[in-house]
C-alpha positions as CSV (number, residue, x, y, z in Angstrom):
1,M,119.6,161.9,88.9
2,A,109.8,162.0,85.0
3,S,104.7,162.1,81.9
4,A,101.4,164.2,83.9
5,R,100.8,167.1,86.1
6,R,104.3,168.2,86.7
7,V,107.7,167.6,85.3
8,G,110.6,165.8,84.9
9,F,113.9,162.4,87.4
10,S,110.8,157.7,87.7
11,L,108.1,152.6,93.7
12,R,106.6,149.4,93.5
13,L,103.5,149.7,91.4
14,R,100.3,147.7,91.8
15,N,101.0,145.4,89.0
16,A,104.1,144.2,87.1
17,G,103.1,146.0,84.0
18,R,103.9,149.3,85.7
19,R,107.2,148.4,87.3
20,W,109.2,151.0,85.4
21,G,107.7,153.8,87.6
22,F,107.1,156.2,84.7
23,S,107.0,159.9,85.5
24,R,104.7,162.4,84.1
25,H,107.0,165.0,85.7
26,H,110.2,164.5,84.6
27,M,111.4,161.8,85.5
28,I,109.2,159.2,87.2
29,V,105.4,157.7,86.8
30,P,103.4,156.2,89.5
31,R,100.2,154.2,89.7
32,R,98.1,157.1,88.6
33,P,99.6,160.1,86.9
34,R,107.6,162.6,85.1
35,F,115.8,161.5,85.2
36,G,110.8,165.0,83.2
37,T,107.5,164.5,83.6
38,R,101.8,163.7,85.4
39,P,99.9,166.1,83.5
40,K,98.5,169.1,85.4
41,Q,94.8,169.7,85.0
42,E,94.8,172.6,82.7
43,T,92.0,174.1,80.6
44,V,94.2,175.0,77.7
45,T,93.8,174.7,74.0
46,A,96.1,172.6,71.9
47,P,99.5,174.4,71.5
48,A,99.9,176.4,68.3
49,E,102.4,175.2,65.8
50,A,105.7,176.7,66.7
51,P,108.9,176.8,64.7
52,R,111.3,174.1,65.8
53,P,115.1,174.7,66.0
54,R,116.9,173.7,62.8
55,Q,119.3,171.2,64.2
56,T,119.9,167.7,63.0
57,W,120.2,165.0,65.6
58,P,121.7,161.6,64.5
59,V,120.4,158.4,66.0
60,L,121.9,158.5,69.6
61,A,121.8,154.8,70.2
62,S,120.2,151.6,68.9
63,S,119.5,148.0,69.7
64,G,117.9,145.7,67.2
65,S,114.9,147.4,65.8
66,L,114.8,150.1,68.6
67,E,116.6,153.4,68.3
68,V,116.7,156.5,70.4
69,R,116.7,160.0,68.9
70,I,115.4,163.6,69.4
71,A,112.0,164.4,67.7
72,Q,112.6,166.5,64.6
73,S,109.0,167.4,63.6
74,R,105.6,168.3,64.9
75,R,104.3,164.9,63.9
76,E,106.9,163.1,66.0
77,I,106.1,165.3,69.0
78,E,102.4,164.6,68.6
79,A,103.3,160.8,68.5
80,A,105.0,161.3,71.9
81,Q,102.0,163.2,73.2
82,K,99.7,160.3,72.2
83,L,101.9,157.8,73.9
84,R,101.8,160.0,77.1
85,Y,98.0,160.2,76.9
86,H,97.7,156.5,76.5
87,V,99.9,155.7,79.5
88,F,98.8,158.5,81.8
89,Y,95.1,158.9,81.1
90,E,94.0,155.6,79.7
91,E,96.2,153.1,81.5
92,M,96.9,155.0,84.8
93,S,93.5,156.7,85.0
94,A,94.6,160.4,85.3
95,I,91.8,162.8,84.4
96,P,92.5,164.8,81.2
97,S,91.1,168.2,80.3
98,P,88.3,168.2,77.7
99,Q,90.8,169.4,75.0
100,M,93.2,166.6,75.8
101,R,90.4,164.0,75.8
102,A,89.1,165.2,72.4
103,Q,92.5,165.0,70.8
104,R,93.8,162.0,72.8
105,R,97.1,163.8,73.4
106,D,98.8,165.0,76.6
107,F,100.1,168.5,76.0
108,D,101.0,171.7,77.7
109,K,102.8,175.0,76.9
110,Y,106.2,173.5,77.6
111,D,106.0,171.0,74.7
112,D,106.7,173.7,72.1
113,F,110.1,174.6,73.5
114,C,111.3,171.4,75.1
115,D,113.3,168.7,73.3
116,H,111.5,165.3,73.1
117,L,113.6,162.1,73.4
118,L,112.0,159.2,71.6
119,V,112.6,155.5,71.5
120,V,111.1,154.2,68.2
121,D,110.6,150.7,66.8
122,R,111.6,150.7,63.2
123,D,109.8,147.5,62.6
124,T,106.4,148.8,63.7
125,R,104.4,151.7,62.2
126,G,102.2,153.9,64.3
127,P,98.7,155.1,63.1
128,D,100.3,158.2,61.6
129,G,102.6,156.1,59.4
130,L,105.8,157.0,61.4
131,D,108.0,154.5,63.2
132,A,106.1,153.6,66.4
133,V,107.1,155.7,69.4
134,V,107.4,153.3,72.3
135,G,109.2,155.4,74.9
136,T,109.7,159.1,75.6
137,Y,111.3,161.7,78.0
138,R,110.9,165.5,77.8
139,L,114.1,167.5,78.2
140,L,114.2,171.2,79.2
141,R,117.6,173.0,79.4
142,G,118.1,175.9,81.7
143,E,118.8,178.5,79.0
144,V,115.6,177.5,77.2
145,A,113.6,177.6,80.4
146,A,114.9,181.1,81.1
147,L,113.5,182.3,77.8
148,H,110.1,180.8,78.3
149,G,109.1,181.4,81.9
150,G,111.0,178.8,83.9
151,Y,110.7,175.2,84.8
152,Y,107.7,172.9,85.1
153,T,109.0,171.5,88.4
154,S,108.6,175.0,89.9
155,S,104.8,174.3,90.2
156,E,105.7,172.0,93.2
157,F,109.2,172.9,94.4
158,D,111.0,176.2,95.1
159,L,114.2,175.9,93.0
160,T,115.7,179.2,94.3
161,S,118.4,177.4,96.4
162,M,119.3,175.2,93.5
163,L,119.7,178.1,91.1
164,D,121.5,180.3,93.6
165,G,123.6,177.6,95.3
166,N,125.4,176.4,92.2
167,P,128.3,178.4,90.6
168,P,127.5,180.9,87.8
169,G,127.2,179.2,84.5
170,T,126.0,175.9,85.8
171,R,124.0,174.2,83.1
172,F,120.7,172.6,84.2
173,L,118.5,169.9,82.6
174,E,115.0,169.2,83.8
175,L,113.7,165.7,83.0
176,G,110.0,165.0,82.7
177,R,107.0,163.3,81.0
178,S,108.7,159.9,81.0
179,C,106.8,156.8,79.9
180,V,107.2,153.6,78.0
181,L,104.5,151.6,76.2
182,K,103.3,148.7,78.3
183,T,104.4,146.0,75.9
184,Y,107.9,147.3,75.9
185,R,108.4,147.6,79.6
186,T,109.6,144.1,79.9
187,K,112.3,144.8,77.4
188,T,115.0,146.4,79.5
189,M,116.7,147.8,76.5
190,T,113.9,150.4,76.1
191,M,114.7,152.1,79.3
192,Q,118.4,151.6,78.8
193,L,118.1,153.4,75.4
194,L,116.3,156.3,77.0
195,W,119.1,156.7,79.5
196,R,121.8,156.3,76.8
197,G,120.0,159.1,74.9
198,I,119.8,161.3,78.0
199,M,123.5,160.9,78.5
200,A,124.3,161.7,74.9
201,Y,122.2,164.8,75.3
202,V,124.0,165.7,78.6
203,N,127.4,165.4,76.9
204,R,126.3,167.4,73.8
205,H,125.0,170.3,75.9
206,S,127.7,170.0,78.7
207,I,125.0,169.6,81.4
208,D,126.1,169.9,85.0
209,V,122.9,169.1,86.9
210,M,119.8,167.0,86.1
211,F,116.6,167.4,88.2
212,G,112.9,166.7,88.2
213,C,110.0,165.3,90.2
214,G,109.8,161.7,91.4
215,S,106.4,160.2,92.2
216,L,105.5,157.6,94.8
217,P,102.1,155.9,94.3
218,G,99.6,156.7,96.9
219,T,98.7,159.7,99.2
220,D,98.6,157.9,102.6
221,L,101.6,159.3,104.3
222,D,101.6,156.7,107.0
223,E,101.8,153.9,104.3
224,L,104.7,155.9,102.7
225,A,106.5,156.6,105.9
226,L,109.4,154.1,105.3
227,P,110.4,155.3,101.7
228,L,109.8,159.0,102.5
229,S,111.8,158.8,105.7
230,Y,114.6,156.8,104.1
231,L,114.9,159.4,101.3
232,H,114.9,162.2,103.8
233,H,117.5,160.8,106.2
234,F,119.9,159.0,103.8
235,H,119.9,161.1,100.6
236,P,119.4,164.8,101.6
237,C,120.6,167.6,99.3
238,P,123.8,169.4,100.4
239,D,123.4,172.3,102.8
240,N,123.8,174.9,100.1
241,I,121.2,173.2,97.8
242,R,118.3,172.8,100.2
243,I,115.5,172.5,97.6
244,R,112.2,172.5,99.4
245,A,108.6,171.8,98.4
246,R,106.5,175.0,98.0
247,S,105.4,176.1,101.4
248,E,101.7,175.8,100.6
249,L,102.1,172.3,99.3
250,C,104.9,170.8,101.5
251,V,104.4,167.8,103.7
252,D,107.0,166.4,106.1
253,M,109.0,163.5,104.9
254,N,110.6,162.8,108.3
255,R,108.1,160.3,109.5
256,M,110.4,157.7,111.1
257,A,113.6,158.1,113.2
258,K,116.7,157.3,111.2
259,E,117.8,154.5,113.6
260,D,114.4,152.7,113.0
261,I,114.9,152.5,109.2
262,D,116.0,149.3,107.5
263,P,117.8,150.7,104.4
264,K,117.4,147.4,102.4
265,A,113.6,147.3,103.2
266,A,113.3,151.0,102.3
267,L,115.0,150.4,98.9
268,R,112.6,147.6,98.2
269,A,109.7,150.0,98.8
270,L,111.0,152.5,96.2
271,P,109.7,152.3,92.6
272,P,112.3,151.1,90.1
273,L,113.1,154.5,88.6
274,I,113.6,156.4,91.9
275,K,115.6,153.4,93.1
276,G,117.8,153.7,90.0
277,Y,118.3,157.4,90.7
278,V,119.3,156.8,94.3
279,R,121.8,154.1,93.3
280,S,123.3,156.4,90.7
281,G,124.0,159.2,93.2
282,T,121.0,161.4,93.4
283,F,120.0,163.7,96.2
284,I,116.4,164.3,97.4
285,G,114.9,167.6,98.2
286,E,113.2,168.6,101.5
287,G,109.5,168.0,101.8
288,A,107.1,166.2,99.5
289,V,104.0,167.2,97.7
290,V,100.7,165.2,97.9
291,D,98.9,165.2,94.5
292,R,95.4,163.9,95.4
293,Q,94.1,164.4,91.9
294,F,96.5,161.8,90.6
295,G,97.0,159.8,93.7
296,T,100.7,160.3,94.1
297,T,103.2,161.8,96.5
298,D,106.1,163.6,94.8
299,V,109.7,164.2,95.8
300,L,112.4,166.3,94.2
301,I,115.3,164.5,92.4
302,Y,118.6,166.4,92.2
303,L,121.4,164.7,90.4
304,P,124.7,166.5,89.6
305,V,126.4,164.8,86.7
306,S,129.6,164.7,88.6
307,R,127.8,162.4,91.1
308,L,127.0,159.7,88.6
309,D,128.8,156.5,89.7
310,A,131.3,154.7,87.5
311,T,128.9,151.8,86.8
312,F,126.2,154.2,85.5
313,R,128.7,156.0,83.3
314,R,130.1,152.8,81.8
315,R,126.6,151.5,81.2
316,F,125.0,154.6,79.7
317,G,127.8,157.2,79.1
């Protein structure tokens, strides 16, 4: 193959300033909160300070004053959480928990053991005195998820067929909580740096499969019939990887006959991030999830690294 109620891989938004299609899940964000990562309404206290792995990450890529790297300190993670709060709750009007509102940060239990990919502007200082964080993605590897209770995406989708349908030893990466500061969304290099960082991370950890939730703005399934049906008919997962929305949440994506779909029109109806995933070779899970609290309809993004097309690899690999 987007952050935020569920993780997270990020449909034509209501205004040009939101055209990147950020994801509070893992990968992808819609009109109202995402290859992570829309915050789930949780009455939780701020996560306690947890020891971070002692590994040093170099700058993964740079362009002008922008560079992409992995957060190395609690202060950098908090800067990413503040950016997520600003985009998801202040700009996109999601409803934070009282604890989040008081601290003006988007956080959950996963933040302590995920890696946080940051795009920073070295020429700008944030209120904490650090290089300003202008873009972020949250990354959760399979072996880490296994130690900490599983994946964030599991709150919406049953991942059993994905985990059982791949060969033993397959290395998974969940993408989520993706967002970019509004003033940097018109700078295409910001999103390109995030993807260059993701691909460097994929190579370093020998990742085989990326996945996450993708969000379409809106909850009216009739209005979303074209993009949902297109994704259902033209990009289904392989038979042995029939990832499905959880039964109590699942809504049917098959709302139009395949022969009635104009693929070009359907692509235009997709948000930019999901469109990018589709063009890079992604598969889509079966069934969608309507999130009325955040005004979105979510689909499952499944992207084996081996499926990435040559253009994508040359551009970001």
